[in-house]
Phi, psi and omega in degrees: 000321179298325179296320178296321178296317179296316179300317179297322177297319178297316180297316180297319179296318178296319178299322181299328182263352181244346183233030183291130175272165179298321180298318178295318179297318179296323179295316178299315182294318178299321177298321179293321178295314180299323181283351180085009180275352182212137179282145182303322183293342177264000187299312182299316179296322179295321177297314179300320179295319177297318179296318179295318178298318179298317179297316179296319179297319178297317178298316181295318178297319177300318179298316181297314180296316179300316180297316181294319178297315178300319179297315181293317179296319179298319181290338177279345179080021179282135181291140177268172177300320179296319177301315181293320178296319179297317179296319179297317178298318181297316179294322179296316178296317181296316180294319180294321180293322180288325183277341181297313179295325179296318179294320180294316181290327177293322178293322178296316180297319181294322181282334180283330184295314179295325181292321180290326181289328180288328190276000000 
């Protein structure tokens, strides 16, 4: 149970840095201004910086999660869309190659039959 609580704390901390709203950023900055750690004239820029940092963190987290999912799926041996498309192209070429000689020989038989009938 303690492990789940710790895991939830990690998730909450990550959310704070990846899903920050402008209102939350403004609240953080106002607290810094009140504490004297930030000058009022820099407040707007600090809010913008927090919002940009939050956006970048969210993008980075998405990349990490996407990479990990791809890695896990790859290790399971599950076919990707590209794998299926490649197989489909291969089967289409193979089927076309096998049916091409049959069509050619059928055309030869068809053209030979009228000539034999005339003679």
